[in-house]
N, C-alpha and C positions, 0 to 999 in steps of 0.2 A: 888734495884737500879731503877726499873721502877717507884716505888712509889716516890722516891726522885725527879726524873725528872718531874713527873706530878705535884708535889708540887711546884717545881721551876717555871714551866710554869704558874701555877695559881697565884703565888706570883708576877710574872712579869706583868701579866694582871692587877692585882690590882694596881701595881705601875705605869703603863703606863698612860701618860697624854692624854686621849682620846679627851678632849676639844681642846687641842692645835693641835692635829693631824687633827681634823675635820676642824678647821679654816684654816690650811695650805692647806688641800684638796680643800676647797671651793674657796680659793684665786686662786689656780692652775686652777680649772675649769672655774672661771670667766675670767682668762687671756686667756684661750683657746677660750672661747666664743667670747671675744672681738676681738681676732686675726682673728677667722673665719669670724666674722661680718665685720671686716675691709677689709680683702682680698676679701670677697664676694661682698662687696659694690664697691670696686675698680674695680673688674672684670665686674660687672654690669654697672658701670659708663663708663668703657672703651668700652664695646660692644654697649652701647646706647649713646655714645658721639655724639655731633652735627654732622649732615651729612657733613657739610663743612670740619670738621676735618678728616672725613673718606676720602673724595674726595682728599684733599690736602696731605693725608698721614702724618699728624702732630698730635702731642699731647702736647699742652703747648709749642709749638715752633713757630718760625716765618714761615710764608707761603713761599714755594719754589718760586724761581723767575718766573717760568712758570705760576704762578697764579697772579703775580703782576698786570697784565693788566685786570684781570677778576673782574668786580664789581658785587658782589652778591647782592648788594642793588638794582640793576636794577629790579630784580624780584618783590621785595616788592614795589618799586616805581610804577611799572605798575599796580600791584594789587590795591594799594591805589587810583590810578587815576580812575580805573574802578569803585571802590566803590563810588568815589566822583562824577564822571561825567556820568556814563552810565544811559541812559534815563529810562530803565525799571529795576529799582533797585530790585523790587520784583521778577524778573526773574533770579537774580544772584544765581546760585547754587555753593556755595564755594567748595563743594567736587568735582564737575566737573571742577572747575578752577584748582584744584590741579592735577586731572587726565589729563586734557589737557596740563598742563605745563610739567608733567612727560612724556607724550606721545611725545610732541614737542622736549623734550630733547633727547629722543632716536632717533626720526626721523632725527635729525640734523646730525647723523652719516652717513646718506645716505647708510645704510646697510639694504637691503630688508629683511634680516632674523632676525634682532633685533627689538624687539617690546615691549612696555609697554602694559600690559593687565589689565584693571580694573576688579573688581570682577566678573561681569557677563560674560565677555569674557574669563576670566580665567576658570570659570566653564565649559563653552562650549568647550574650548581647551582641558581640561582634559577629557571630554566625547569623543571628537574626537580621542584622543590618545588611549582611551580604546577600540575604534572600532566602530564608527558610520559610516557605509558603505552605505549610501544612497546619491547618487549624480549623476554625469555624467560619472565618470570613466576616469578621466584624471589627470595626475600629472602636476602641474603648477609651474612656478618659475618666477623670474624677471631677465630679461637680458637687460642690458643697459637701465635701469629705465622703461622698458616696460613689462607688464604682458604677459607671454608667455607660450604656451603649451609645456611642456617638452616632454610628451609622452601620447597619448591616449592609454588606456588599451584595449587589443585585445578583440573584441566582446562586448564591453561596449557601452553605448549610445553615447559618444563623438565620437568614431570611426565610429559607424553606421551612425552618422549624417554627417560624412565627415571631421571632424577636423583632423589636422595633426601636428606632431612635428614641432615646429618653428612658428606656427600660433600665431599672436599677438592679445590679447584680449583688445579691445579699450573700450568696455562698457559691463557691466553686467546689463541687464535690462535697466534702465535709468541712471545708475550710471557710470560715467566716471572713468576709472581705474587708471588714471595717478598718482593720489596722494594716492592711497590705499596701505596699507602694504599687504604682501603676505597673512597673516592670515585673514585680512579683506576681501580680494578677495575670499579666500576659503570659508569663512562663507556665502558670497553672492551666490556663485555658488552651494554649497551644499544645500540640502533640502529633504523633504519627497518624497518617491517613488510615481510616478504618477503625480508630479507637473512639470510645465514647467519653464525653464529658457532661457532667450534670451541673446545670446552673439554676439556682433559686432566684426567680425574677419577681420583682414588684413593679407594677405599672399603676399609674394614677387611677385607671379605671377598674383596677382589681380590688376586691374586698379583702383578699389575703394573697400572700405570695404563692406562686406556682413554680413547680420544678419542670424544667425543660431538659430533655435528653437529646444531645446533638452528636452526630457522628462526624468526626473530623474528616477533612478532605484536602486535596491539593487546591490551593486558592489561585484562581485565575481572575484577573480583573479586566473587564472590557472598559477601556479608557473613555471612549466617546461613543455616544449614540446620536443619530440625527433623524429627524422626521419632518416631512413637509406637510403643513396644515393648510386648510382653505384660507382664502382671503389674503394670499401673499405672505403668509406667516411661516417661518422656518424655526425649528427647534434644534438647538445644540445642547445636549446633556453631557456634562463633563463629570465623570465619576470619581476621578482621583488625579492628583497632581504628581504623577510619577515622572520618571526621567523622560519617557517617551510621549508624555502628554502634549508637549509643545508641538511636536511633529504631527500627532494625531489631530490636534486642534487646527493646525494649518490645513490639513486635508478636509476637515469639516467646513472651514471657511470657503474652500474651493467649491464644495458641494452646494453651499448656500448661494453662491453667485451663479453656479451652473443651473440651479433650480429656477432662477428668475424671480425668486422671492424678494420682497422689499422690506420686511420687518423681521426682527429676530427675538426669540425667547432663549435666554441663556439660563439653563437649568443647573443650579449648583446644589440642589437638595441631596442630602445624604452623601455629600462629598466631604470626607474627613480631612482633606488637605494633602500635604506632601511637601515638595521642594519649593523653597522661597524663590529661587531663580526661575522656576517654571511659572510661578504665579506672576512674576514681573513680566515675563515674556508674553503670557496670554493677555494680561492687562494692556500690553503695548499695542494690541490690535484695535483697541478702543480709544486709546489716549494719544494725544500729540506728543512728539519727542520732547523729553525734558520734564514732563509733568511728574509730580511725585506719585508713586504707587503706594509706598509704605515707609513709615519711619521706624527705626529700630533704636529704642532708648535704653541706655546702659545705666549701671548703678551710680556712676558719677554725674549723671545728668546729660552726658554727651549723647549725640545722635548720629546715626548713619542713615543717610537717605537713599532709597532706591528709586530710580527714575525710569520712565517709559523709554523704550528704544524707538517708539513711533512707527510701528508697522502700519497703523492708521487705516487699514481697509474697512474697518467697521466704525470709524469715528462718526460718520454722518448717518449711520443706519439706526432707525428707531428701535430701541431695545428695552426690554424689561428683564430683571434678574429674579429667578425664583430661589427662595431659601427656606430652610426649616431648621429644626433643632439638631439635625444631623450635618449641617453645614458648619465646618470648623476650620481653624488654622488658615491655610492658604486660600480656602474658599472665602473666608471672612476678609482676607486682605484684598482679594479682587473685587468682592462685592462693595466693600467700603471705598475703594479707590474709584470705582465706576460711579458710585453715588456722589462722593465728595467733588470729583473733578468734572463729571459730565452731567450730574443731576439725574442719573438713571434710577428709576424706581425699583425698590426691592419689594417683592410681593411674597407673602407667605407667613412664616412663623419666625419668632426670634431665634437667632443663631446660637451655637453652642457656647462660644466665648473662650476659645483656646488661642491665646495670642502671646505666647512666650517662646523664647529661644533658649535651647539647651546646648551646652558644650560638654563633651566627654574628655576628661583630663586623666591621662595615665598616672597612676600612683605607684610608688615603689612596691615591689613584690608581686606584680601582676594584677593588682587591684586597679580600680578606676573610680572617678567621681563624676557623676552626671549632675550638672548644676545649671540652674536657670541664670543666664547672664544678661538677658535683655527682654524687653516687652515690645510688642508691635502696636503702633498707633496708625490710624488712618491718616490720609494727607492733611485733614483739618485738625488732627491731634486727638481724636477720639480713641480712648484706650479700649482694646478688644478683650483682653484677658479677664475672665471672670464676669464679664458684662455681656458680651455678645452684641449683635447689631439688631436693633428694633426695625422691622420692615416698615416701609412707607405705607403699604397697604396690607393690613393684617387680615389673615383669613382664619376664621373660627371653624375648626373641623367638627363634624358631628361626633357624638359618642361612638365608641368602637362598635357597639352592637347595632348602631343605626347606619354605619358606613356602607356605601354601595361600592364594591370592588371595581365596578365598571366606570365609576366616576372619579374625577380628580379635581376637587374644588380649587386647589391652588393653581393648577394649570388653567382651569376655566377662568379664574379671576385674572391671571396673567394675560390671557388672550383678550379679555374684556378691556383691561387697562391699555394694552398695546393698540387695540383698534381705535382708541381715543387719541392716540398720538399723531 
């Protein structure tokens, strides 16, 4: 029986038309290759279609009505006239013309946190993000189109020189700051340890601007400070929401319980912010699991909601939060969440109002685009960006010349409020 089956298979193989089968197979493979080539080409063409189609959101369609009044030929008209009329034709750098046009496009948004970065600036920005920590030790931002000190870091050159949260920087060296982007200003202020930078500063209490000469240094940030006060009060001062801040805060909570204290002052003054994930982690010590910490709202109206992990060890601890004009970004997220969800009082001065999210997008040729893609809202929907958080208990500080360095009016008011809880 086995012999018969084997013979039948061999006979079938001899009778099978291998040439015909091979031709069919080759045709099938050719069709597959053509299909793959077509769809691959179509995808490549879609991804690399003209920028104007990407901007308008069209593909082989009529432009939407909102673009009807936009004449994209204007760009090329200006370019051609420069090529035709500019007196020093040999000094025209066409690559810089493109960079300048892209930069102006982004600047027209009037958003201090959105910026086009040519290749050199992109490389420097990447180095800064990885941790170039030589400078004056101050977080800066832009408030009402003016370059402003958000918070001088404790013990760093800016603080030692006398700079304060809210100071307006009018000039860096000989460069007027009015038309600088935030990153351009940062690059001017930062520099090697031991070098000097001159800042022209205007303060509300000044009659006229004053120049400060500051020697740059290596910047080291002490993340958390703790202090035990009388009457069962414990202070946790968080200076920055760095990557290690969540771990340092955990150690501070352990110190709080080891001290036997019953009430907590959470000091976020002059904390310029940091990582969103760290702010959510720290808020989770105060909030039950699942409670909203912050809402991130995008251009299309969609929201991403970040919720508490529910560490909860501080949920039932009487707490007040201290804030001032140097409290920004992640500080405002945590302060807003603790007030909205737990009714915790904010004591001090209105916060800075930095509540937006930026994304860095690589662009061809080594450039990049840093663009604001979302805004932060408190759990109850209060927008932070450009507005800040008004304290529940506002503290009026005495004039600069009348201030006593040994007194801390905001801390004193915080203790007073906490004793009443």
